[in-house]
C-alpha positions as CSV (number, residue, x, y, z in Angstrom):
1,M,-47.9,-173.3,-67.7
2,N,-44.6,-173.8,-65.7
3,L,-44.4,-171.6,-63.4
4,Q,-40.8,-172.7,-62.4
5,K,-39.7,-170.5,-65.3
6,I,-40.7,-167.1,-63.6
7,T,-37.3,-165.9,-62.8
8,G,-35.6,-162.7,-60.9
9,A,-36.4,-160.5,-64.3
10,W,-40.4,-160.4,-63.1
11,I,-39.5,-158.9,-59.8
12,P,-39.4,-155.3,-60.4
13,L,-42.6,-155.9,-62.6
14,V,-44.3,-157.1,-59.7
15,S,-42.6,-154.2,-57.7
16,I,-44.6,-151.8,-60.4
17,F,-47.3,-153.7,-60.2
18,F,-47.9,-153.4,-56.5
19,G,-46.8,-149.7,-56.5
20,L,-49.4,-149.0,-58.8
21,L,-52.4,-151.2,-57.4
22,A,-51.3,-149.6,-53.7
23,G,-51.4,-146.0,-54.7
24,A,-54.7,-146.8,-56.3
25,L,-55.7,-147.6,-53.1
26,I,-54.3,-144.7,-51.3
27,M,-56.2,-142.3,-54.4
28,L,-59.3,-144.0,-53.0
29,I,-59.1,-143.8,-49.5
30,F,-58.6,-140.1,-49.7
31,G,-62.0,-139.6,-52.2
32,Y,-59.8,-139.3,-55.3
33,N,-60.6,-141.4,-58.9
34,P,-57.8,-143.4,-59.2
35,I,-58.6,-143.8,-63.1
36,E,-58.8,-140.4,-64.0
37,G,-55.2,-140.0,-61.6
38,Y,-53.4,-142.5,-63.6
39,V,-55.3,-141.1,-66.8
40,A,-53.7,-137.4,-65.9
41,L,-50.5,-138.8,-65.4
42,W,-50.2,-140.4,-69.1
43,N,-51.3,-137.1,-70.5
44,G,-48.6,-135.3,-68.3
45,A,-46.1,-137.3,-69.9
46,F,-47.1,-137.9,-73.4
47,D,-50.3,-135.6,-74.6
48,T,-48.5,-133.3,-76.4
49,P,-45.4,-133.1,-77.8
50,Y,-44.2,-130.4,-75.4
51,Y,-45.2,-132.7,-72.5
52,T,-43.2,-135.4,-74.2
53,G,-40.0,-133.3,-74.8
54,E,-40.0,-132.2,-71.4
55,T,-40.1,-136.4,-70.0
56,I,-37.6,-137.2,-72.5
57,R,-35.5,-134.2,-71.5
58,L,-35.8,-135.6,-67.7
59,I,-35.1,-139.1,-68.3
60,T,-32.0,-138.0,-69.7
61,P,-29.7,-137.5,-66.9
62,Y,-32.0,-139.9,-65.1
63,I,-30.4,-142.9,-67.6
64,L,-27.0,-141.6,-66.6
65,S,-27.1,-141.2,-62.6
66,G,-28.8,-144.7,-62.8
67,L,-25.9,-146.5,-65.1
68,A,-23.8,-144.6,-62.7
69,V,-24.6,-146.2,-59.6
70,A,-25.2,-149.7,-61.4
71,F,-21.4,-149.4,-62.8
72,A,-20.3,-149.3,-59.1
73,F,-23.0,-152.1,-57.6
74,R,-21.7,-154.7,-60.6
75,T,-18.3,-154.0,-59.2
76,G,-18.9,-154.6,-55.8
77,L,-18.7,-151.1,-54.5
78,L,-21.8,-148.5,-53.5
79,N,-21.5,-144.9,-55.3
80,I,-23.6,-143.1,-53.1
81,G,-21.7,-139.8,-54.2
82,V,-23.4,-139.0,-57.4
83,E,-25.2,-136.3,-56.7
84,G,-21.8,-134.8,-56.2
85,Q,-20.3,-136.2,-58.8
86,V,-23.2,-134.9,-61.0
87,L,-22.3,-131.2,-59.8
88,V,-18.8,-131.3,-60.2
89,G,-19.8,-132.7,-64.1
90,W,-22.5,-130.1,-64.4
91,L,-20.0,-127.4,-63.8
92,A,-17.1,-128.6,-66.1
93,S,-19.5,-128.7,-68.6
94,V,-20.8,-124.9,-67.7
95,W,-17.0,-124.0,-67.4
96,V,-16.5,-125.0,-71.0
97,G,-18.8,-123.6,-71.8
98,I,-18.5,-119.8,-71.3
99,T,-14.8,-119.7,-71.5
100,F,-13.8,-121.1,-74.6
101,D,-14.2,-119.5,-78.0
102,L,-14.0,-122.8,-80.1
103,P,-16.6,-124.2,-83.8
104,T,-19.2,-126.8,-82.4
105,F,-17.5,-130.0,-83.3
106,V,-14.4,-128.5,-80.9
107,H,-16.4,-127.1,-78.0
108,L,-19.4,-129.4,-77.8
109,P,-17.4,-132.2,-77.3
110,L,-15.0,-131.0,-75.5
111,A,-17.7,-129.7,-72.7
112,V,-18.9,-133.4,-72.5
113,L,-15.5,-134.3,-71.9
114,A,-14.4,-132.1,-69.1
115,A,-18.1,-133.2,-67.5
116,I,-16.7,-136.9,-67.7
117,L,-13.4,-135.9,-66.9
118,A,-14.1,-133.8,-63.8
119,G,-17.1,-136.7,-62.3
120,G,-14.6,-139.2,-63.1
121,L,-12.3,-137.2,-60.7
122,W,-14.3,-136.6,-58.0
123,G,-15.2,-141.3,-58.3
124,F,-11.6,-141.2,-58.3
125,I,-11.1,-140.1,-55.3
126,P,-12.6,-142.6,-52.6
127,G,-12.2,-145.0,-54.8
128,Y,-8.2,-144.4,-54.3
129,L,-9.2,-143.4,-50.5
130,K,-10.9,-147.2,-49.9
131,A,-8.1,-149.1,-52.5
132,R,-5.2,-147.1,-50.4
133,F,-6.8,-146.9,-46.5
134,Y,-9.4,-149.0,-47.2
135,V,-11.9,-146.3,-46.1
136,H,-15.5,-147.3,-46.8
137,E,-16.4,-145.9,-49.9
138,V,-20.3,-145.1,-48.5
139,I,-18.6,-143.0,-45.9
140,I,-16.2,-141.4,-48.4
141,T,-18.8,-140.5,-51.1
142,I,-21.6,-139.1,-48.7
143,M,-19.0,-136.5,-47.3
144,M,-18.2,-135.9,-50.8
145,N,-21.3,-135.0,-51.5
146,Y,-21.3,-131.6,-49.1
147,I,-18.0,-130.9,-50.5
148,A,-19.0,-130.8,-53.6
149,L,-22.5,-129.0,-53.2
150,Y,-20.5,-126.1,-51.1
151,S,-17.2,-125.9,-53.3
152,V,-19.3,-125.7,-56.2
153,N,-21.0,-122.8,-55.3
154,A,-18.3,-121.1,-54.1
155,I,-16.6,-120.9,-57.2
156,I,-19.6,-120.1,-58.8
157,R,-19.4,-117.2,-57.1
158,N,-15.8,-116.1,-56.4
159,V,-14.6,-117.5,-59.9
160,L,-16.8,-118.2,-62.7
161,T,-18.9,-115.1,-61.7
162,E,-18.4,-111.8,-59.4
163,R,-20.4,-112.7,-56.9
164,S,-23.1,-113.4,-58.9
165,E,-25.3,-116.3,-58.0
166,R,-25.6,-117.5,-61.5
167,T,-23.2,-118.1,-64.4
168,E,-23.3,-116.7,-68.0
169,H,-24.8,-118.9,-70.5
170,I,-22.9,-121.0,-72.4
171,A,-22.0,-120.4,-76.1
172,E,-24.3,-122.3,-78.5
173,T,-21.4,-124.0,-79.8
174,A,-21.3,-125.9,-76.4
175,S,-24.8,-126.8,-76.4
176,L,-26.9,-129.6,-77.2
177,K,-29.9,-128.3,-78.2
178,M,-30.6,-129.3,-81.8
179,E,-33.1,-127.4,-83.5
180,W,-34.7,-129.8,-85.2
181,L,-35.2,-131.4,-81.7
182,S,-36.9,-127.8,-81.0
183,Q,-39.1,-128.1,-84.2
184,L,-40.1,-131.6,-83.3
185,M,-41.3,-130.8,-79.9
186,P,-41.8,-127.0,-79.7
187,N,-41.2,-124.5,-76.3
188,S,-39.9,-128.4,-74.5
189,N,-36.1,-128.5,-73.7
190,V,-35.5,-131.3,-75.3
191,H,-31.9,-132.0,-76.3
192,A,-29.6,-134.7,-78.4
193,G,-28.2,-135.8,-74.5
194,I,-30.6,-138.6,-75.1
195,I,-28.3,-139.7,-77.6
196,L,-25.7,-139.7,-75.5
197,A,-27.3,-141.5,-72.7
198,I,-28.4,-144.1,-74.9
199,G,-25.0,-144.7,-76.0
200,A,-23.4,-144.8,-72.7
201,A,-25.9,-147.4,-71.9
202,L,-24.9,-149.5,-75.2
203,F,-21.4,-149.0,-73.7
204,Y,-21.6,-150.3,-69.9
205,W,-23.7,-152.9,-71.9
206,Y,-20.5,-153.2,-73.9
207,F,-17.7,-152.9,-71.4
208,I,-19.3,-155.2,-69.3
209,E,-20.8,-158.1,-70.7
210,K,-18.2,-158.3,-73.7
211,T,-15.1,-157.1,-72.0
212,K,-12.2,-158.2,-69.6
213,Y,-11.7,-155.4,-68.4
214,G,-15.2,-155.5,-67.0
215,Y,-14.8,-159.3,-66.3
216,E,-11.8,-157.9,-63.8
217,L,-14.2,-155.5,-62.0
218,K,-16.9,-158.1,-61.6
219,A,-14.6,-160.7,-60.5
220,V,-13.5,-158.2,-58.2
221,G,-16.2,-157.0,-56.8
222,Y,-17.6,-160.6,-56.1
223,N,-14.4,-162.4,-54.8
224,P,-11.2,-159.9,-54.2
225,Q,-9.5,-162.4,-52.4
226,A,-9.7,-165.0,-55.5
227,S,-9.1,-162.3,-58.3
228,E,-5.9,-161.1,-56.5
229,Y,-4.9,-164.9,-56.3
230,A,-5.7,-165.0,-60.1
231,G,-3.6,-162.4,-60.5
232,M,-5.7,-159.4,-60.6
233,S,-5.0,-156.1,-59.2
234,V,-7.5,-155.1,-56.3
235,R,-6.7,-151.6,-55.9
236,R,-6.5,-150.9,-59.1
237,N,-10.2,-151.8,-60.1
238,I,-11.3,-150.5,-57.4
239,M,-10.1,-147.1,-58.4
240,L,-10.8,-147.9,-62.4
241,S,-14.8,-148.7,-61.3
242,M,-15.0,-145.4,-59.1
243,A,-13.8,-143.6,-61.6
244,I,-15.7,-144.9,-64.6
245,S,-19.1,-144.5,-62.0
246,G,-18.0,-141.0,-61.7
247,G,-17.8,-140.3,-65.1
248,F,-21.0,-141.4,-66.3
249,A,-22.1,-139.3,-63.2
250,G,-20.7,-136.5,-64.7
251,L,-22.0,-136.8,-67.8
252,A,-25.2,-136.7,-66.0
253,G,-24.4,-133.2,-64.9
254,A,-23.7,-132.3,-68.8
255,M,-27.5,-132.8,-69.6
256,E,-28.3,-130.6,-67.0
257,G,-25.8,-127.9,-67.9
258,I,-25.4,-127.5,-71.7
259,G,-28.4,-129.4,-72.0
260,N,-31.6,-128.9,-70.1
261,F,-30.4,-125.1,-68.6
262,G,-27.4,-124.0,-70.5
263,Y,-26.2,-122.3,-67.2
264,M,-25.3,-123.4,-63.5
265,T,-27.0,-121.2,-60.4
266,L,-25.8,-121.7,-57.0
267,N,-27.9,-124.7,-55.2
268,N,-29.2,-124.6,-51.8
269,G,-29.8,-128.1,-51.7
270,F,-28.6,-131.3,-54.0
271,T,-30.6,-132.0,-57.5
272,N,-31.7,-135.2,-56.4
273,I,-30.7,-136.8,-59.8
274,G,-27.6,-138.9,-58.1
275,F,-29.9,-140.2,-55.0
276,D,-33.0,-140.7,-57.6
277,G,-30.3,-142.8,-59.6
278,I,-29.7,-145.5,-56.9
279,A,-33.8,-146.1,-56.6
280,I,-33.1,-146.1,-60.8
281,A,-29.9,-148.4,-60.5
282,L,-32.1,-151.2,-57.9
283,L,-35.0,-151.6,-59.8
284,G,-33.4,-151.6,-63.0
285,G,-31.3,-154.4,-61.2
286,N,-27.9,-152.9,-62.2
287,T,-28.3,-154.2,-66.6
288,A,-28.0,-151.5,-68.9
289,I,-32.0,-151.9,-70.8
290,G,-33.0,-152.4,-66.8
291,V,-31.8,-149.2,-66.1
292,V,-33.0,-147.4,-69.4
293,L,-36.3,-149.1,-68.8
294,A,-36.4,-147.8,-64.8
295,A,-35.6,-144.5,-65.8
296,G,-38.3,-143.8,-68.4
297,L,-40.6,-145.1,-65.5
298,F,-39.2,-142.3,-63.6
299,G,-39.5,-139.8,-66.0
300,V,-43.2,-140.1,-66.6
301,L,-43.9,-140.6,-63.1
302,K,-41.9,-137.0,-62.1
303,N,-43.2,-135.6,-65.2
304,G,-46.4,-136.7,-65.4
305,A,-47.4,-136.2,-61.9
306,L,-47.4,-132.3,-62.8
307,N,-50.5,-132.7,-64.6
308,M,-52.7,-134.7,-61.7
309,P,-53.7,-131.9,-59.7
310,L,-54.9,-129.7,-62.8
311,S,-56.6,-132.6,-64.0
312,A,-57.9,-135.4,-61.5
313,G,-57.2,-132.5,-58.1
314,V,-55.1,-135.7,-57.2
315,P,-51.9,-133.9,-55.5
316,H,-48.8,-134.8,-57.2
317,E,-46.5,-135.6,-54.0
318,L,-48.8,-138.7,-54.7
319,V,-46.2,-139.9,-57.2
320,D,-43.6,-139.8,-54.6
321,I,-45.1,-142.3,-52.6
322,I,-45.8,-144.5,-55.4
323,T,-42.5,-144.6,-56.4
324,A,-41.5,-145.0,-52.8
325,L,-43.8,-147.9,-52.9
326,I,-42.2,-149.4,-55.4
327,I,-39.0,-149.2,-54.0
328,F,-40.2,-150.6,-51.1
329,F,-41.3,-153.9,-52.8
330,V,-37.8,-154.0,-54.9
331,A,-35.8,-154.0,-52.0
332,A,-38.2,-156.6,-50.1
333,S,-37.8,-158.6,-53.5
334,Y,-37.7,-161.9,-50.9
335,M,-40.9,-161.0,-50.0
336,I,-42.0,-161.3,-54.0
337,I,-39.9,-164.7,-54.4
338,L,-41.5,-166.3,-51.1
339,F,-44.7,-165.3,-52.7
340,R,-43.6,-166.9,-55.7
341,E,-42.4,-170.0,-54.8
342,Q,-45.8,-170.4,-52.3
343,L,-48.0,-170.2,-56.1
344,I,-45.7,-172.8,-57.1
345,K,-46.2,-175.4,-54.6
346,G,-50.1,-174.9,-54.7
347,Y,-50.0,-175.0,-58.3
348,E,-48.3,-178.5,-57.9
349,K,-50.0,-179.6,-54.7
350,L,-53.5,-178.7,-56.9
351,R,-51.6,-180.3,-60.2
352,S,-51.3,-184.0,-58.0
353,K,-54.9,-183.7,-57.0
354,L,-56.6,-183.0,-60.5
355,Q,-53.9,-186.1,-61.6
356,S,-55.0,-188.2,-58.7
357,K,-58.5,-188.0,-59.6
358,G,-58.2,-188.5,-62.7
359,R,-56.2,-191.9,-62.4
360,G,-59.1,-192.7,-59.6
361,N,-61.7,-192.1,-62.2
């Protein structure tokens, strides 16, 4: 076995293992059975068709919010405003869904497109401010989360309704709910958005890895000065990157607006879909397949946790601790790398000693 072949792809796997192991130790310390706890978590995610549908429903926006953060990361930017972009995308999709009377083949794509454009516009604004005035995108995107939250609430209360706390339900022609999915996983809120999410991941991979535009965006992120010297427009690429990132986030909002709920209510706080996207992108290594797998893990943990108090008596808040520990180990990846290097050194020393003894004999 050649331990040198261990690569950075192992870091998320090791982090997940350590996070689950730490969670098991915490359960033991507080008198819970970790085996029963994890079995309950798994059953809460996949035990019945209903649970499976709800897990897929939760994974769907997570994939898109993770892609939004990952796209910005891959191009050297930090999009902390995914949460706000999710909200405006949600609102735009619902607005189209309740305003227009169109056939499904027009209405549904229009609602999806409206969400992408709304999220993209909300992402373009901090991109423009960074490109034009050198304002740090982290500050602007954090501020725009709150602008989105309160602006969306004001529009719901004063424009889309008459002082109501929720909009009307969207028309069926704008809904992502599909009868065949509802029959496959009865009573769950699963919808066809998972197909769009997987398609978005494929688009992310192809655009970043296979197109010259993706290459330019990555190059600008790695070294803006060298990219500009090579003839690339740094300002244009910054704005484009943030707009595309926002488009992914807006699409995540549509998954809730025309997929899960079919309406939008006033929000007293954030949905956390966007903030969880940061952790998903980090755990997934900012790659398309990594984000899909990380979103799957988050969906399983979040949905399965609801069954833990009922089946094993374990508080569902424990899953939040496990999730935090997994992200901690990913963020502390240099510790894992150091541990790996020590293992390699120990292995090499042991092999040298065994070879020396062999020659001595």
